[in-house]
VMD Tcl script that builds the backbone (N, CA, C; Angstrom):
set m [mol new atoms 243]
animate dup $m
set s [atomselect $m all]
$s set {name element resname resid chain x y z} {
  {N N MET 1 A 88.492 96.837 0.754}
  {CA C MET 1 A 87.088 96.925 1.078}
  {C C MET 1 A 86.308 97.053 -0.220}
  {N N ARG 2 A 85.342 96.191 -0.389}
  {CA C ARG 2 A 84.513 96.233 -1.588}
  {C C ARG 2 A 83.258 97.045 -1.308}
  {N N LEU 3 A 82.874 97.834 -2.266}
  {CA C LEU 3 A 81.661 98.630 -2.156}
  {C C LEU 3 A 80.511 97.910 -2.837}
  {N N ARG 4 A 79.326 98.093 -2.270}
  {CA C ARG 4 A 78.143 97.603 -2.971}
  {C C ARG 4 A 77.990 98.450 -4.227}
  {N N THR 5 A 77.295 97.932 -5.207}
  {CA C THR 5 A 77.157 98.669 -6.470}
  {C C THR 5 A 76.400 99.976 -6.300}
  {N N ASP 6 A 75.577 100.098 -5.245}
  {CA C ASP 6 A 74.818 101.322 -5.042}
  {C C ASP 6 A 75.528 102.313 -4.112}
  {N N GLU 7 A 76.736 101.992 -3.648}
  {CA C GLU 7 A 77.484 102.882 -2.763}
  {C C GLU 7 A 78.454 103.741 -3.553}
  {N N LYS 8 A 78.574 104.971 -3.130}
  {CA C LYS 8 A 79.521 105.890 -3.747}
  {C C LYS 8 A 80.855 105.773 -3.019}
  {N N ASP 9 A 81.956 105.781 -3.754}
  {CA C ASP 9 A 83.289 105.745 -3.142}
  {C C ASP 9 A 83.564 107.098 -2.503}
  {N N LEU 10 A 83.685 107.105 -1.189}
  {CA C LEU 10 A 83.932 108.348 -0.458}
  {C C LEU 10 A 85.383 108.492 -0.023}
  {N N GLY 11 A 86.219 107.544 -0.423}
  {CA C GLY 11 A 87.619 107.572 -0.012}
  {C C GLY 11 A 87.849 106.576 1.111}
  {N N ARG 12 A 89.021 106.678 1.722}
  {CA C ARG 12 A 89.380 105.740 2.789}
  {C C ARG 12 A 90.360 106.413 3.732}
  {N N PHE 13 A 90.697 105.719 4.812}
  {CA C PHE 13 A 91.679 106.208 5.766}
  {C C PHE 13 A 92.915 105.326 5.747}
  {N N ASN 14 A 94.040 105.940 6.016}
  {CA C ASN 14 A 95.317 105.241 6.110}
  {C C ASN 14 A 95.853 105.510 7.509}
  {N N TYR 15 A 96.330 104.471 8.172}
  {CA C TYR 15 A 96.771 104.592 9.564}
  {C C TYR 15 A 98.280 104.672 9.726}
  {N N SER 16 A 99.000 104.957 8.653}
  {CA C SER 16 A 100.458 105.074 8.765}
  {C C SER 16 A 100.883 106.146 9.765}
  {N N PRO 17 A 100.137 107.247 9.941}
  {CA C PRO 17 A 100.545 108.218 10.970}
  {C C PRO 17 A 100.581 107.621 12.381}
  {N N LEU 18 A 99.718 106.639 12.642}
  {CA C LEU 18 A 99.748 105.973 13.950}
  {C C LEU 18 A 101.076 105.268 14.160}
  {N N PHE 19 A 101.543 104.564 13.147}
  {CA C PHE 19 A 102.805 103.838 13.277}
  {C C PHE 19 A 103.996 104.791 13.352}
  {N N GLU 20 A 103.894 105.934 12.678}
  {CA C GLU 20 A 104.936 106.963 12.794}
  {C C GLU 20 A 104.952 107.545 14.203}
  {N N LEU 21 A 103.770 107.777 14.783}
  {CA C LEU 21 A 103.660 108.281 16.151}
  {C C LEU 21 A 104.271 107.296 17.141}
  {N N MET 22 A 103.963 106.022 16.958}
  {CA C MET 22 A 104.517 104.990 17.843}
  {C C MET 22 A 106.042 104.962 17.749}
  {N N LYS 23 A 106.558 105.073 16.538}
  {CA C LYS 23 A 108.006 105.068 16.339}
  {C C LYS 23 A 108.649 106.272 17.021}
  {N N LYS 24 A 108.054 107.461 16.869}
  {CA C LYS 24 A 108.586 108.674 17.499}
  {C C LYS 24 A 108.608 108.561 19.018}
  {N N ARG 25 A 107.654 107.820 19.557}
  {CA C ARG 25 A 107.564 107.669 21.009}
  {C C ARG 25 A 108.359 106.474 21.522}
  {N N GLY 26 A 109.120 105.863 20.629}
  {CA C GLY 26 A 109.994 104.767 21.039}
  {C C GLY 26 A 109.289 103.448 21.283}
  {N N ILE 27 A 108.106 103.315 20.731}
  {CA C ILE 27 A 107.357 102.069 20.884}
  {C C ILE 27 A 107.764 101.134 19.754}
  {N N PRO 28 A 108.279 99.959 20.094}
  {CA C PRO 28 A 108.712 99.042 19.038}
  {C C PRO 28 A 107.528 98.606 18.191}
  {N N LYS 29 A 107.795 98.327 16.942}
  {CA C LYS 29 A 106.725 97.932 16.017}
  {C C LYS 29 A 106.350 96.475 16.260}
  {N N THR 30 A 105.947 96.220 17.496}
  {CA C THR 30 A 105.477 94.895 17.859}
  {C C THR 30 A 104.123 94.687 17.203}
  {N N ARG 31 A 103.952 93.549 16.637}
  {CA C ARG 31 A 102.728 93.293 15.875}
  {C C ARG 31 A 101.453 93.508 16.690}
  {N N TRP 32 A 101.430 93.133 17.939}
  {CA C TRP 32 A 100.199 93.198 18.729}
  {C C TRP 32 A 100.280 94.191 19.875}
  {N N PHE 33 A 101.011 95.273 19.737}
  {CA C PHE 33 A 101.161 96.255 20.815}
  {C C PHE 33 A 99.813 96.811 21.268}
  {N N LEU 34 A 98.984 97.210 20.335}
  {CA C LEU 34 A 97.704 97.830 20.685}
  {C C LEU 34 A 96.794 96.867 21.426}
  {N N THR 35 A 96.784 95.611 21.008}
  {CA C THR 35 A 95.969 94.591 21.667}
  {C C THR 35 A 96.574 94.199 23.009}
  {N N ALA 36 A 97.885 94.000 23.043}
  {CA C ALA 36 A 98.556 93.563 24.278}
  {C C ALA 36 A 98.406 94.580 25.399}
  {N N ASN 37 A 98.263 95.843 25.060}
  {CA C ASN 37 A 98.114 96.894 26.066}
  {C C ASN 37 A 96.652 97.300 26.262}
  {N N ASN 38 A 95.736 96.465 25.800}
  {CA C ASN 38 A 94.292 96.676 25.973}
  {C C ASN 38 A 93.812 98.023 25.449}
  {N N ILE 39 A 94.412 98.471 24.355}
  {CA C ILE 39 A 94.004 99.729 23.728}
  {C C ILE 39 A 92.870 99.450 22.748}
  {N N VAL 40 A 92.995 98.406 21.979}
  {CA C VAL 40 A 91.973 97.996 21.021}
  {C C VAL 40 A 91.837 96.478 21.035}
  {N N ALA 41 A 90.743 96.004 20.465}
  {CA C ALA 41 A 90.525 94.566 20.320}
  {C C ALA 41 A 91.400 94.022 19.187}
  {N N ASN 42 A 91.618 92.726 19.234}
  {CA C ASN 42 A 92.432 92.050 18.223}
  {C C ASN 42 A 91.926 92.342 16.808}
  {N N LYS 43 A 90.607 92.243 16.602}
  {CA C LYS 43 A 90.036 92.501 15.270}
  {C C LYS 43 A 90.334 93.919 14.804}
  {N N SER 44 A 90.278 94.866 15.737}
  {CA C SER 44 A 90.545 96.263 15.367}
  {C C SER 44 A 91.993 96.456 14.958}
  {N N GLU 45 A 92.907 95.797 15.660}
  {CA C GLU 45 A 94.315 95.935 15.294}
  {C C GLU 45 A 94.571 95.359 13.901}
  {N N ILE 46 A 93.922 94.266 13.591}
  {CA C ILE 46 A 94.048 93.690 12.251}
  {C C ILE 46 A 93.524 94.676 11.205}
  {N N LYS 47 A 92.365 95.297 11.492}
  {CA C LYS 47 A 91.800 96.281 10.572}
  {C C LYS 47 A 92.739 97.462 10.376}
  {N N ILE 48 A 93.335 97.935 11.457}
  {CA C ILE 48 A 94.274 99.064 11.373}
  {C C ILE 48 A 95.453 98.698 10.483}
  {N N ARG 49 A 96.007 97.530 10.686}
  {CA C ARG 49 A 97.166 97.107 9.892}
  {C C ARG 49 A 96.818 96.919 8.419}
  {N N ASN 50 A 95.537 96.669 8.131}
  {CA C ASN 50 A 95.087 96.495 6.743}
  {C C ASN 50 A 94.419 97.751 6.183}
  {N N ASN 51 A 94.495 98.858 6.930}
  {CA C ASN 51 A 93.870 100.126 6.523}
  {C C ASN 51 A 92.384 99.967 6.211}
  {N N GLU 52 A 91.708 99.192 7.047}
  {CA C GLU 52 A 90.268 99.008 6.920}
  {C C GLU 52 A 89.557 99.944 7.899}
  {N N PRO 53 A 88.278 100.219 7.680}
  {CA C PRO 53 A 87.546 101.114 8.583}
  {C C PRO 53 A 87.492 100.580 10.013}
  {N N ILE 54 A 87.605 101.490 10.981}
  {CA C ILE 54 A 87.477 101.152 12.396}
  {C C ILE 54 A 86.432 102.078 13.014}
  {N N SER 55 A 85.935 101.696 14.167}
  {CA C SER 55 A 84.873 102.478 14.807}
  {C C SER 55 A 85.425 103.748 15.454}
  {N N SER 56 A 84.518 104.677 15.679}
  {CA C SER 56 A 84.921 105.904 16.375}
  {C C SER 56 A 85.351 105.603 17.810}
  {N N ASN 57 A 84.799 104.570 18.427}
  {CA C ASN 57 A 85.238 104.180 19.770}
  {C C ASN 57 A 86.688 103.697 19.756}
  {N N THR 58 A 87.063 102.985 18.717}
  {CA C THR 58 A 88.447 102.519 18.589}
  {C C THR 58 A 89.377 103.709 18.402}
  {N N ILE 59 A 88.970 104.658 17.569}
  {CA C ILE 59 A 89.768 105.870 17.360}
  {C C ILE 59 A 89.921 106.622 18.683}
  {N N ALA 60 A 88.821 106.743 19.422}
  {CA C ALA 60 A 88.858 107.444 20.713}
  {C C ALA 60 A 89.785 106.734 21.701}
  {N N SER 61 A 89.754 105.417 21.713}
  {CA C SER 61 A 90.611 104.655 22.615}
  {C C SER 61 A 92.095 104.878 22.309}
  {N N ILE 62 A 92.437 104.882 21.030}
  {CA C ILE 62 A 93.824 105.118 20.615}
  {C C ILE 62 A 94.247 106.544 20.980}
  {N N CYS 63 A 93.380 107.500 20.678}
  {CA C CYS 63 A 93.698 108.904 20.990}
  {C C CYS 63 A 93.846 109.115 22.497}
  {N N ASN 64 A 93.006 108.453 23.271}
  {CA C ASN 64 A 93.103 108.552 24.728}
  {C C ASN 64 A 94.436 107.994 25.222}
  {N N TYR 65 A 94.836 106.859 24.715}
  {CA C TYR 65 A 96.089 106.223 25.145}
  {C C TYR 65 A 97.298 107.091 24.788}
  {N N PHE 66 A 97.320 107.610 23.570}
  {CA C PHE 66 A 98.468 108.386 23.107}
  {C C PHE 66 A 98.350 109.886 23.370}
  {N N ASN 67 A 97.203 110.306 23.944}
  {CA C ASN 67 A 96.953 111.720 24.219}
  {C C ASN 67 A 97.165 112.552 22.944}
  {N N CYS 68 A 96.403 112.183 21.921}
  {CA C CYS 68 A 96.552 112.838 20.617}
  {C C CYS 68 A 95.185 113.048 19.982}
  {N N GLN 69 A 95.162 113.601 18.796}
  {CA C GLN 69 A 93.952 113.839 18.026}
  {C C GLN 69 A 93.860 112.826 16.876}
  {N N PRO 70 A 92.649 112.590 16.344}
  {CA C PRO 70 A 92.513 111.639 15.234}
  {C C PRO 70 A 93.447 111.930 14.054}
  {N N CYS 71 A 93.690 113.208 13.782}
  {CA C CYS 71 A 94.580 113.542 12.655}
  {C C CYS 71 A 96.022 113.106 12.911}
  {N N ASP 72 A 96.347 112.781 14.165}
  {CA C ASP 72 A 97.690 112.303 14.496}
  {C C ASP 72 A 97.859 110.812 14.232}
  {N N ILE 73 A 96.744 110.105 14.029}
  {CA C ILE 73 A 96.833 108.650 13.870}
  {C C ILE 73 A 96.316 108.142 12.530}
  {N N MET 74 A 95.706 109.012 11.745}
  {CA C MET 74 A 95.194 108.564 10.448}
  {C C MET 74 A 95.118 109.734 9.479}
  {N N LYS 75 A 95.101 109.378 8.203}
  {CA C LYS 75 A 94.941 110.409 7.184}
  {C C LYS 75 A 93.900 109.949 6.175}
  {N N TYR 76 A 93.188 110.915 5.626}
  {CA C TYR 76 A 92.126 110.643 4.660}
  {C C TYR 76 A 92.716 110.575 3.258}
  {N N ILE 77 A 92.355 109.542 2.541}
  {CA C ILE 77 A 92.771 109.369 1.145}
  {C C ILE 77 A 91.505 109.516 0.287}
  {N N PRO 78 A 91.407 110.618 -0.492}
  {CA C PRO 78 A 90.192 110.805 -1.307}
  {C C PRO 78 A 90.074 109.757 -2.399}
  {N N PRO 79 A 88.851 109.550 -2.891}
  {CA C PRO 79 A 88.665 108.564 -3.966}
  {C C PRO 79 A 89.380 109.025 -5.233}
  {N N GLU 80 A 89.782 108.057 -6.005}
  {CA C GLU 80 A 90.407 108.381 -7.283}
  {C C GLU 80 A 89.332 108.870 -8.229}
  {N N GLN 81 A 89.629 109.917 -8.940}
  {CA C GLN 81 A 88.646 110.511 -9.851}
  {C C GLN 81 A 88.640 109.824 -11.185}
}
mol reanalyze $m
mol bondsrecalc $m
mol representation Tube
mol addrep $m
């Protein structure tokens, strides 16, 4: 993700905890699991796999499906100093 020159780097999110959660629950790492099960839209799944920002509605949908909290599916990576 590129920042505009007037934007401050606030860090980013990494969704590896989501894939760890899926693995623990015995869900195969099928490329389109989230989309195929109508949890998120195709574009959102692509964003998740690329660690790009997703909407709070997408986060809520994932948490609802897995009965978990946002901290169970993503982690915050602070900006490099």
